[in-house]
N, C-alpha and C positions, 0 to 999 in steps of 0.2 A: 776173376783174378786168377793168376797163375804164378808159377815160380820160374825164373830164369836161372840157367846154369852156365858157368864160365870155365874155360880152361885157363889156368893162371900159370905163367912161366916167366923165366928171366927175373926171378925175384932178387932184389938187391937188399942185403942185410943192412947196409949203411943207411940208405934213404927210405927203405921199406916200400919201394916202388916195384910194381910188377906189370908185365904185359898181360892182356886178357883177350881171349877170343870168345865170343858168344857161342855156346854149344847149342842150346835149345831152350824151348819154353814148354813146360808142362802145365796144362790148364784142365781143370775138372770138366769132363764131358767132351774133350777133344783129343785127337791123336797127338803124339809128340810132334812138334814142329822144330826142325833143325835148321841152323844157319849153314848155308853153302858158301864156300870160299874157292875162288880160282883166280890166283894172281901169281906173281913171281915168287912169292914166299910160301904160299899154301895152296894145296889142291885138296879140298875136303868136300866130296860130293856123295858120300855114302856113310852109313852107320859104321861100316868096316873101317873107312878112312878115319872117322872120329876115334874109334877104339885104338887104332895104330898111333894116332897123334897123342892120345891121352896116356898111352903106355910109355912114352918117351921119358927118360930121366928128367926129374925136376918139374914135371907138369903136374899140377894139382887141380882138383875139381872143387869149385866153390859155388854156393848158391848166391843169389842177389843180395843176401843179407851178410855175406862174408863168411858163412859157416863152411868149414871144410867137409867135403863129402867123400866117404870111402869109395874107392873105385869099384870094387865088386858090388857093393850095395847100389851104386848108381847104375851099373850095367843091368842088374837084376830089375831095378825099378823101371828103367826104360823099356826093357824087353817085355816085362809083364804088362806095362801100360800099352805098348804097341799091340800085343795079342788081343787086347780088349777091343781094339778098333780095326782089326784086319778087314772087316767087311764094309767099312765106310767107303762109299763110292766117290764122294766129292773130295778133291784134294784141298782146295781153299778158295777164298774169294779172289785170289791172285793167280789164277790158272796160268797166265803167261809167264809168271816169274817163279813158279814152283814146279816141282817134279817129285816123283817117287824113285828111290834107288832100287836096286835089284831085289832087296828084301822087303820092299813095300814101305820103307820109312819116308816120311814127307820132308822135303827140303825146300827152302825158299832162298832166292838170291837177294831179295830186298833186306835191308837191315830192319830188324824189329826187336822190340823189348817187351 
């Protein structure tokens, strides 16, 4: 079991609706797996891209349980988790749909939760 994290934005005070992008999943024993996006609206293909997106005004980080996550604490957790797995040679079972960014973070094009 792991925990999914989401970037929440475009929050509506009136109806309480928000848009969400899946950031990543952290699972014990595995390197972080990030969701990659490349379309008309978003191009997120690196950890640096994710940090740039998360630092935009009005973007919040929440876990799958709806808990708000402090940005600096999230960055620290991701980067510490990644350091633990830097020597892991295998990317994933989805080698055709996954890649490593320039810093060695794992990304996948397929939607996963």
